[in-house]
N, C-alpha and C positions, 0 to 999 in steps of 0.2 A: 350774247353769243359766247362770252367768256365762260359763263357757268356751264353751258352746254358742252364746251370743249373739255371741261374738267371731268366729265364722265369717263369711266374706264374705256380703254381702247377697244375692247371686244364689243361693247354696246355701241360705241360710236361707229366702228367699222361696219357693224351690221346694218345700221341705218343708211350709211353712205352706199353700201352695196345694194341695198334695197332700192335706193333712189336710182341707181344706174340701171338695175334690172327693169324697173317699171317706167323708165323714160322712153316712151314710144309714142307713135301716132303722128299724124300729119296735121299741119295747121289748116284750119278751115279757110278756104279761099274767099268765101263770102264774109266780108267784115261786118256788114250791118245785118240787122234782123232781130228776131225774138231770141232771147236767151233766158234760161231758167236759173233760179237761185234759191238758196235757203240761208238766211243769215241769223238763225237762232237755233243753236244746238249745243250739246254738252258732252264732255268726256270726263275721265277720272281726274283731270286737273281740278274739277270742282265736284259736283254731285252726280255726275254721270256714272254709268256702270261699265263703260268700255273705253279702251285706251285711245289715245289721240290718233294714232295712225290707222286704227280699225275704223274709226268714224270717218276719217279722210277717205278711206277706200270705199266706204258705203256711199258717200256723196258721188263719187265717180261711177260706181256700179249702177246707181239709179239715174245716171245720165244728166246730172246737173252741170251747167256750164260754169257757174261760179258760186262760191259759198264763203262763209266766214266762220271761224272758230270764235264764238261769241258768248261764252258761258258766264256763269255768275261772277260777281265781284264779291269782295269780302276776304275771308281767310279760309284756307282749306289745307288738308293734311297730306295728300298724296301727290306723288309725281305721276302725271298723266301719261308719261312715256312708258312706264314700266308697271302700270297697275291696270287691272281690268278683267272682266269675265272672259275675255278672249285670250288671255294669257294664263298659262297653266303653271302653277307652283308645285303641284303634286296631286296626290289622291288620298282620300280618307280611307278608313277601314272598309267602308261599303263600296269603294270603287268610284265615288263621286269626285269630280274635279274640284280641286281647291284653287280658286283664282289667285293670281299673283297680285300682291299689294306691296308697294314700295313707299314707305313714309319718308317725309323730308328728314327726319332725324336718323335715317339710315346712314347719312353722310356724317362721318365722325367729326369732320371739321366744323360742321354746323353751317348751313347755307342761308338760313332765313335771316332777313334784315328787318329791323323795326322792333316795336314793343308790343306787349299784349299777347304773346304766344306761349306763355309759360304753362304748359300742361303736358300730359302724356301724348306722344305723337303730335308735337306742336304744329300749328298751322303756318303756312307761308301766306303773306298778304298777296292778294291777286295782282297788285301792281308789279310786284317782283316776279311772280311766276309767269306773267305775261311777257315781261321784258327779257328775263334770263332763260326761260325754258320753253314756254309755249311758242313765242315768236321765232326763236331759232329752229324749232321743230317745224314750224309752218314754212319756213324758207326751204327746208328739205322737201316738204310736201309739194312745193311748187316745182321742184325738179322731178318729182315722181309723176306729176300730172301737168306736163308742160302746156297742154291745150286748155287748161282751166285757169281761171283767176281765183286765187285764194288769199284772203286777207284776215287780219286779226281784228275782232270786234269785242264787244263786252255786253253782258246783260247787267245793266246798272241797277243797283238797289237805290231807287229814287227816294231822296229824303221826304218823309211824310207820306209816301205812296208805295206802290207796288214796284213793278219792274219795267224796264225800258231797254230796247235793243239800240246800242250805240255803235256806230261805225265811224272811226276816225283814222284816216290813213295819211295824215299830213306828212309823216316821215317814212312811210312805207313805199315800196316800189321806186326806190331811188338808189344811187350809188351809196354804199355804206348804209343801207336802209336800216331802220330801227323802229321800235314801237314806243318810244319815250313819251310822245304826246298823249297817247291813250293811257299809258301807265300813270302819267301825271294827273290826268282827269280822274282816274279811279281813286288815287290817293287823296286828292283834294275834296272830292264831292260824293264819294260813295257812303251811303248810310250804314253799311255793314263793315266798312274798313275802319277799325279802331286805332290803327297805327298813328302815332303823333310825331314820331321822330325819324322814321325811315326815309321819308321823302325829303327831309331837310338836308340829308347828306347828298342828295341828288341835285341840290340847288333849287328845290321847290320850296316855296315859303310855307310856313306853318299853317295849320288848318284848325277849325273848330268842329265839334260834332253836333252842331245844330241839326235837328232832324225834323224839318217842317217844309211846308209848301214853298215858303219864301226862299229856302236854301235850294230847292229844286229849280226855281226860276233863276236864281243867281247862277247856278251851274249851266243852264241853257244859254243864258246871256254870255257867259264865258266862252262857250262854244261858238255862238253867233259872232262874237267880236273877233275871236282869234282864228276860227277855222270854218267859216260858214260855207265855203265852197268845197270842203273836203270832209264833211262829216254829216251824220244824220242822227236823230234821236227819235226812234219810232216806238211808240208805246206798245208794250207786250201785254197780251191777254187782258185788255182794258176792263172787261166786265168782272174779272175775278177779284174776290176779296179773301184775305186771310187774316186770322187773328193778329192784332197788333200792327197791321199794315193797312193804311187807308187805300181805298180803291180810287177810281178816277171818275170825276163828274165832268159835265160839259164845261163848267166854269174853269176847272183845272186845265182842260185841253185848250180852251180859248186863251187862258193866261199863257200857257206854254207857247202857243202859236203866235201870240202877240209879241212875246219876249224874244222869240227866236224863229222867225218865219222861214228862214232858209235851212233850219235844222229840225225843228219840231213840226213836221208836216204830215204825219200820218200815224196809223195804228195797225196792230195785228189783231183785228177783230174776227179773223178766221184763225183761231188759235191752234197750237199743236196739241199733243196728248189726245189725238182723235181715237186711239185704239183702246184706251183705258175704260174702266167701268163708269167713271164720270167723264163723259165725252168732253174733250177740250180741257179737262181738269176743272171744269166748272161744277161746283157743288150747289146745293140749294141756296147757299148764302150768296152766290154770285148775283150780280144785277141781271134780272130776268129769270133767275132760278135754274139756269142751265143753258145749253146751246140750242140753237134752232137750225136744223139742217147742218149742224157742225159749225155754225157761225154764232158769234155773240149777238145779243139783242141789239147792240148799238148799230150793227151793219145789217142785221137780218130784218129789222122792222122798217117798212116803208113809212117815211115820215118820222123816223126816230132820230137818235143823236147824230148819226152821220149826215142825214139829210138836213138837220138843223145847222150843221157846220157848213154844208155846201150852199144852203140858201143864203148865207152871208157872203157868198162869193169866195170863201176860203177853198183853195185847191187842196183840200185835206184828203189824203189818199189811203186806200185800203191795201194791206199786204197779208200774206200768209206764210207761216214757217212751221217746221216740224216740232220745234222745242224738244228734240230728241234727248232722252236720258237713258232709257232702257227699252227692251223689247216687250216688256209686260204691258206697259201703258202707251207706248209710242210706236209709230211707224218710223223707219229710218228716213233721213232727209231725202226727199224726192220720191219716196215710195208711195205716198198717198196724196200729198198736196204740193203745189208748186206756185211760185210767183213768176210770171212772165214779164220781162222788161224789154222794150224795144231800144236797141242801142245802135249807134253809128259805127262803132268799132268794138267788136266783141273781145278783142285782146287788150284793150286799153282800159285800165282800172278807172281812170277819170271818166271815160265814156260810160262805164257801167254805173258809176255813182250819179252822173248827170241824168242817165236814163231813169234811174230809180226815183229821182226827184221830179222828173218831167211830167209824171202822171200818165204817160203812155205805158200803162201797167195794168195787168189783170191777173186774177187768181183763180185757181181751179182745184177741185178735189177729185181723186180717182182717175185722173187723165180723161175726164169726160170729153174734153176737146183739147187739141194741141196747137190751135192757131185761132186768132180772133182779130178781125179788122173792123173797126167801128168809126164811122165818120159822120159828122154833121157838116154838110157842104164839103169842103176840102180840109176840115179840121178834125184831128183825131184826139184821143183821150189826153186829158191834161191841158188842152188848148182852149182858146176862146175864138169862136167864129163871129166875126163882125159882119152883119148883113144889113140890108136896107129895107126889106119888106117884112111881112108877118108870116111867111111860109119858108120852111127849110126842108131840104132833102136829106134824108138819113139813109145811110148804107151800112149794112151789117153782113159780114162774111165770117163763117166759122167752119172749122174742120174737125170731123170726128176721126180719131186715130184708126189706122188700118190694121193695127196689131193689138193683142190683148193688153190690158193694163197690168199692174203688179199685184192684183188680187190672187193670192194663193190660199185664201181662207175659205173660198166657196167657188162654185162654177160660174158665178156672175162676173165675168172679166171682160165683156165686150159691151159696156153700157152705151146707150144712145140718148141723144137729147130729146126730151119730150116737148119742151116749149121754151121760148125766150120771151122775157118781159122787157118792154121799154118803159122806163120810169122817168118821169119828168117833174121838175120842181121850179117854182118861181124864185128869181133872185131878188133879194131885198138888201137894205143897208146893213153894214156891219154893226153889230150890237155893242154899245159901250159898256164897260165894266160896271158903271153906275146904274145901268138900266136893269130893272127886275127880270127882264127877259134873258139876261146873261146867264141865269141859272136854269133856264127852261130847255129841256133836251128833246122836245118834239116840235113838229111843224105841220100845219094842216094843209099846206099848199102843194105837197108832194104826193103823187099817186102813179099807179100803173096806167099808162094811156094807150098801150097797144100790146097785143100778145101774138106771137107767131109760132106756128107748128107745121107738121107735115101734111095735114089734111085741111085745116081751116074750118070755120063754121061752128066751133065749140064755144058755147056761151057760159060764162061763170055767174055767180050769184049777184054780181054787180051789174050784169047786163053787158059785160065786155065780151065781144065775139072775136075769136082768133082769126088770124089771116094766114093763109097758106104761104110758106116760104118756097123758094125755087131750089130744087135739088139739082145741083150742077154736076153730080157724079163724082166718083172717087172720094167720097166722104165730105165734099164741100156743099154747104148750104148758103144761099144768098137771100137777103131781105132788102127790099127798098120800100121806103115809107116817106110820106110827106106830112110833116107836123105843122100845126098852126100855133104860132106864138101868141100868147095873151099878155106877155110881158117879156122882159129879159129872163132867160130860163137856163136850166142845165138839164142834161140827159145822162142817164146811165143804164146799164143792162144787168139782168140776172138771168141765168138759165139753169135747168135742172133735168135730171133723168126721170123725175117723178111727175105724175099727172096732177090735176086739180082734185081736191077732195079725196085724197088717199088717206084711209083711216090711220090716225095717230102720226101722220107725216105732214100733210098739207091741209089747209082749210079750203072753204068753198070758193075762194078767190085766188088760190095758189100760193098763199104765204106759208112758209115753213112753220110747223108747230114745235113746241118744246120737245127735245129729244127724250126727256124722261117719260113721255107717254108710251114709248116703245117697250116698256117693261119696268119702269120705275127707276128711281134714283140708284145709280151704281150698277146698272145692268147692261151697259153698252159693251160692245166688243167689235172686233175687226170686221166681222161679217155685216153687222148693222151699219157700220161706217161706210163700207163699200156699196151698200144698197142705197145710200142716200147721198147723192152727189150734186154739187152746185158749181157754177162759175159766176164771177162778178167782174164787170168792167169798172174802171174809174171814170170820172165824169168828163163831159164836154160842156163848156159854157157857151152860151149864145147871147149876143147883145145886138139889138136892132136899133137903127137910127130912128125908128118910129116911137121908141120909148125913151123916157128920160133916163139918163145913166144913173145907175144905183149908187155910184160913189165916184168921187173925183180922186184919181190916183196921185195927184200932185203932192199930197201929204198923207199918204196911206198910213194908218196906225201900224200896219205890218212893218213899216220902215222906221218907226220911232223906237228908239232904245233909251231906257232910263237906267242909269247905273250910278253908284252901286245900288243893289236892291237885294236885301235890306240895306238901309243907309243910316249913317250916324249923324254927321253934321251937314252934309250937302248932297244934292243929287244933280246929275248932269243930264241934259236932254240932248240926245244925239239925233241928227237928221231932221230936226224941226225947221220949218221955213223961218226966214228972218222976220222980225217984227211980229212974232206970235204972242198972243196974250195967254196967260196961264191963270188958272184958279185951282186951289187945293181944297178938297173937301174931306171932312171926317167921314167915317163909314155910315154915320147917321144922316149924312147929307148937309151938314152945316159947313159953310165956307170958313176956312181959317186963314187963308192967305191968297193974294193975287198979285199980278205984276206983268211984266213984259220980258220976253227974250229978244235978243238981237244978235247980230253977227259977232259982236265982241263979248257977249255975256250970255252963255247958255247954262250957267250953273246957278242953282237956287240954294240958299242957306236955309236949312230946315231945323237948325239946332234948337229953336224955341218950341218946336212941336213935341207933344208928349208921345211916348212910345205907342205904337198901334198901327192899324191899317188905314191908308189914305188913298184917295183917288185924285189924280191930277188931270185937269181938263185943259186941253190946248186948243186955241181958237185962232185961225187966221181968216183971211177974207173969204175963203171958200169952204173950210172944213171945221168940224168940231170932233176932236179925238179925245178919248178918255182912257187912262191906264191906271192900274193899281200899283202902289209901292208900299213898303213897310218901313216905318221909322223905328229903329232899335232903341 
């Protein structure tokens, strides 16, 4: 806040006056219900094209309930308060607007802290711009939009990988609130932040620049240990690959979820950049070669990576965000895609975070629907229904908006749902890291088991015949269905405005086709995106007493934490049951150590092990759990 107050009086007074002018509206009397959010967007604080307050205004304009300023980490050159295409510095000789750009070295006293910024228009490390500029501005934005919850996030450069949306609000929303916890995380663990001294002056210990998967796991364990109830790390555009940055495999996601189950619990497989020539920003080098109906292959493919995660019983969740940078490639936050979260208190930040993690979440593009209720018996998304028989009653209710969506690019602004698919998969045991299946990102036991539409009687190439839904009027549709359990199972939904077997859009059983078929790589635009709309629910799990439980949760691998990782001399096993046996294996499967843990000793000396990757297998009376660690 101090650095913000150092700005000249005219600029500071302008923003305070703006906050007063825009502070209006009444609190929503209904505290619980669906709220919309976007937690991945950019301004000129990093590589966006528009100023901070311009993007804040667009979030409100497109009727989002809550959002995060969560742009890139690393080092950047501009002050996002006074830089952007929305700010006019002047005009060139042809009469074209010259955007305002304010570099950090505009301040003669020098404001940047840390090392590694010695160049023309030097960068400020993101940990500092978050703490001293972005977050103070965000606090003003909260006064401007008092009916919305706004918080500071981060798009993390994950060591050894691509990007991840991190929300960490441990010190936000309190008296004398600040953003030091998030700033510290960026300094310690970001692959793009090369500063080695700035954080020391803040009382943060030194760091190294290891840039590999093990460092990413260490970072997530740090979040899990310190802030598990106040943060998330949701993988951004997981199918995308860029030169010099590793993409994400299912083994990576399983490692992350094992290391930090309360933090690393989902991905943005319905990515932003939906308006650009490469839909979703996915070029031919991405996994799947592009998007499928605007979604990455990991979520678009029935029986793909997402279903493989769900089959293990992982409540691994799907989200969508704008990833807004500019108006050439991107829709504004809330303009095209939304993530809906059910919360108990829409004005309580903790309630919003809890809702995000609960799994009672769904995503939609183009405002195809604006409400979705999905139940198995009395259990909704993210929950587990415990039943006694082999039949379950499923209820689905959705609502088509009564007003046009935000499509100003064509006349197609009142889309309707063509059909809804009910997808089911069998639950199996969680896969150990030592199992070859740990690297397999497909599963054969997931399929579409029912389809619902306005007329019924339509049969696809697999012989599945649609069932007519009930039109309740005023845009509401209702579906009831009885499913037969063949094992413990999970259920999820997808719906679309497209029919089955639409040329270059869907196949003969309703699956989305690669979006490059609509005109080739690099030929997407806003019109095509608004013509191709989908929604996805998150899963509901079902366990029946008729079937053997797929796993005993008394010593779930999600609860076991191994630290430090990577390790030098010792590793400590947290949350293991007493009197647990352990065995350590090299990556080739050879056992190199074994012993017992007990209540007084859960630390293992590994000093004698050579550097490399190992698996530790923990065995108690009921469970066998395996996790990976690295010996430095």
